[in-house]
N, C-alpha and C positions, 0 to 999 in steps of 0.2 A: 594735408595738401592746399591746394589754391581754391578760394571760391570766385569762380568766374562772374557771380553775380556782383561782386564787389570792384569790377574792373572800372578804373577810374575813366571820365570822360574828359573832365578838367582838372588840370594841376595848376599849381604856381609853385615857381622854383626860385628860392631867395639865392643870389649868387651865381647866378645863372650864367656869368660869364666866365667863370672859373674853372679851373681842371676838371672836378667832378660834375659842376653845374653843366659845362659844357657838352661832355658825355653822355650825361641823363637826358639834355636836349636832343640829341641824336637819337636815342634809343626811343624818347617818347614820339620824336616825329615817326619812326618807322611804326610805331603802334598805332599811328594816327591820331594822339589825343591833342586836345586843344591844350596850348599851353601858356599860360602867362610867366614871362620872366619879370624877376627885380634886381635890380642894379643900379649901384651909384652912377654908372657912364652906359650908358644904352650902347648896344653895338651898331655897327653899319647895318643899315636895311641889306647889304648883298651877303653880308657874312652868313653862311648856311652852318648850322640851320637855324641860327639866330632867325632868318628871316621870317620863318613860319610863326614864331612867338609875337605875342601881344606884350610890350615891353612898359614897364614903369620905373620911372627914375625916383631911385627911394635910398637914400642912407640912413639904415637900421639904427646907425650910432646915435642919430639926431631925435631929438623929442619931439619933432613935428611927424617924425615917421610914422607914428602909431596911428592916427587916422588914415594917413595913407596906404599902410597896410590893410586896415581894415578895408577901405573900398575896393581894392586890388583883390582881396580875398572874396569878395561877394558873388555867392554862385559856385565856387569850384567845389570839387571833391576831396581833393588832398592838398596839403602843403608838404614841399620837401626842401627844409631849411640847410642850403648847403654854404651861405654866406659865413665868412671867417676870415680875419685879418692875422697875416704874420708880420708885417712890417708896417711902419718902422718897429722894429726889434728895443730901440733905446726907448721907445715913448709907453710903458704900460698901459697907462691913463686911456691913450687913445686904443690902443687896443682892445682892454677891456670893455671900452666902450660899444665896440661893434660885437665883440664875441660872446660876452655875457648881458651887458644892457640890451643889446640888440637882440639878441635870444630871447628876453624878455618880452620884448615888443612885438616879436615875431608870434610868440606862443601865446601872448595875450591876443593879440589880433584874432588869431586862429579860433580862440573859444567864443570871443564876442561875435564872429562871423559864425560860427556855428558850425565849423568845418569838422567833418565827421574822422578826419585823419591826420596828424600831423608826423611826419616823418624827420627826425632830425640826425644830421651828419655827425655823429660823433668821432671817437677814432679807440686804437688801442691805446692810446696816451691816458686815457681815463682810468687806466686798471690801477691797482696799488701793483709795486713790483713783483715780479717771478720769473726772474731770471731761468729762461729754458723749461719752465712750468708749460704747460698747454691748458689753458683755462676754457672753461665756458662762460656763457653772460652771466653766470653766479657768483663770479669771482669779484671780490671789494673794488669799489669804484671810487676808491680815494686818491689814486694819482701818484705821481712821482714830485714831492713838493718843491724840490730845486728847479723844476720846470714849469715857467710861465705857460709854456703852451697847455701843459696838462692841468696845470692849475685853473686855466679857463674852462676847459673840457670838462672837469669835475664841477666848476660853477654852474657850467651851461646845464648840464644835467641836474642839478639841484633845481633849476626853473623851471626844468620838464615835470620835476615831481609836483612843484607848484600849481602849474597847470593842469595836471594829471586830478590833483587834488580838488581844484576850483572846477573842473567839467569833468565828473566820471564816465560820460558819454562819450568823448573824445577817445580815441586810439590814440597812443604815443608810440612812435618804433623808434629804437635808438640802435642806429646803424653804426656799427664799430669797426671800421677796416684797419689794415694796416698801412704802411705808406703807399700812396695812390700814384702809379707811373703811367707813362703815355708818352708815345713823341711828341704829341702837339702842347705837350707842358715842357718841353724842353727848356725854352727861355723863359718862361714862369719859375718855374724850380731854379734855374741857375742863378738868378735875381734873388731869389727868396733866401736860397743857402748858399752859393758859392761865392758872389761877389766878382769882382772885375778881375782880380788878381790871378785868379785859376784859368789858364789859357784852355777853357772848355772845348773848343776848336779841335783839340790835340789828344782830347779824351780818347781811349781805345785805340790810339794810333801810335802814341809812344812805346816802345818795347822796352819795358822796366824789368829787372831782374826780379824785384821783389817791391811790395806795397806796404808799408809800415801801417798795420791796422789791429785794434785790440782784440785778443784771440779769444775765442769762445764767442764773438759775436754773432746774434742771429736774429735777423730784422725779418719781420713779417711784412710783406706786401701784397698788391694784388693791382691787376692793369685796370684802368679806367672803365674800360668798355665793361669788364666783368663786373665790377661795382654796380655800374649802371643797370645791369641785368638783376644783380640782387635788389636793387632798389625797387626797379619794375616789381619784381615778383613779390618784393614786400608789399607794395602798393597794391597789387592786385588781392593780395590773402587778408589784408589788414590787420598785418600780423603785429600784436602788441608786445610790448616789452623791447629786451636788447637782441641785436644779432651781430653775430661776428663774421667778416669776410674778409678772407684770405686766402692767397695761393700754397699750395705745399710743393715742396718743401722751402722753407724760410733761406732768406738769404746768408752765407755765411761768408768769413774773412776772403775765403778762395774765390768765391764767386763775385765777389765786389773787386777784389784786383785783377782777376781775368778781364771782366768787364771794361775795367779801364786800363787794360795797355801791360798790367805786369804781369809776369808767370805764375806769382804766388803771391799769396800775404806774409808778410814777417811780423813776428810781434811786437807790439808795441803797448807799452804798458797803459792802462787808462788813463791812470793820473798826469802821465805827460801829455796826452792829447788832450785832456781837459784844460791843463794850464795853457797850451797853446790857443786853444779856441778861445779862452776867457782874455788872454793877453790880446789877441789879434780882433777879437771882438770890441773891447775898449779903446783900442788905438782906430777903430771903425774902419779896418782894413777888410773885413768880409761881415755877413749879418749874421751869422751863426753862433748863438752864444754858448757858453759851456751846458746851460741846461738842456740842450740837445743831446749834448753827448750822455749826459746823466739817465735822458730819457731813453735814448738807444739802450745803453747799457742794462736798463733796468726791467726793460718791457715784458710781459711773456708772451708766450706764442699763443697763437688763438687755436682753437677746437670750433672749425664750423658744422659741427654736427646738426646743428639745430637747422642752419640754411640748408643742408642735405637733406634734412629727415621732412623737414614742415614745407620746404618751398620748392624741393626738386632742384636746387642750385649747385654747378660744380664751374670751377673755373675753366675756362677755354684757353688761357694763357698761362705758362707757370711762369713762376716768380722771377728766374732765370731770363726768360723770353721778355718777361716785361722789363726788367732792367736792361736789357739788349735795345728794347725799344725806345727807351728813355736816353739812354746812351746816343744813339742814332741822333734822338732829337737836340740834345747836347750839343753834338758836334755841328748839327745846320744850323743851331739857334731857330729851331721849328717852334712856330706858335699860330695863332689865329688872328682874325680880325677884332676880335674883343681885345678891349683895353687892358684886361688883366693878364693876357696870355699874349699879348702882341710883343715882339722883339723891342728890346729899347736900346738906347744909346747910352754909353757910360758919361756920367755928367762929373766934371772934375777929377778923374781917376776914381771916383766910389763908386758903388753900386747905387744905381736910382729906384727910389720904392716907388711901387706901382700901386701903392694902397692910399 
């Protein structure tokens, strides 16, 4: 169980203006922790809980970020690395500069600053295909090759391997959640994955007889607040290694269909969905490439036995409730005052990148 002596007093969070980072800031504020936030665009001072944090404007994709990160980490008890870039989805070099090279800069700065604990927000997407399998943290972390997101998550964990080898005294935690949902992320998730052509305000309100979805789909998810709770428990325990975080049961096709306003799911062959995603992505009609379809079809289910037994963690929000919360946020265009989660206007009939 947790060791109270390891309770951190100062924590630095990268990507602190995004979906998970913002939820973690809320939790750290309740715990009375002194927080430093790292983001490319510092939020407005009136945005709570951002108002309580000390902010550093750093773009971790840039070479100059290394000394800035090292300075920002001076004296902190832990670093939680949440920064990640999903858009622009047609520019892999730009995404890799943040997701892989940026992770390397964060890890190297943490080692150089002597930070005792580095927590990295990884993903179920780091795991090798295992559809229908419920896997623990020892499942192979070789990812899904056709998914850029998965490849980058795998590469980022290899960076952590390097950091651990360079600094055996640094505790490294790799938190691997399912899809992270909350109402406040409605506008952000709409931009990242749906684009302007889908009338998100009508989600859950149109009464359709059926919604075409691939049969057998099982999506592990977790509410952002429950993930923030798991992160906090991992921080106080200084838990090394991997940590799966997800609510049970996972979302199935009928769950998704009902949440989006249909009575049930209708079988849609996976190749058809993949082809549709590929075509519309290449035409820049929506921002989700076929790699995301491959990832959703291949990822395993997550065993959270370690989180339960070693941290005493359990989700307070079911997967179905988390999805309902997100759909409500999508309908309202809910966001926060941070740049990453602020609702945006559409530009020229296409989705606007927020990264």
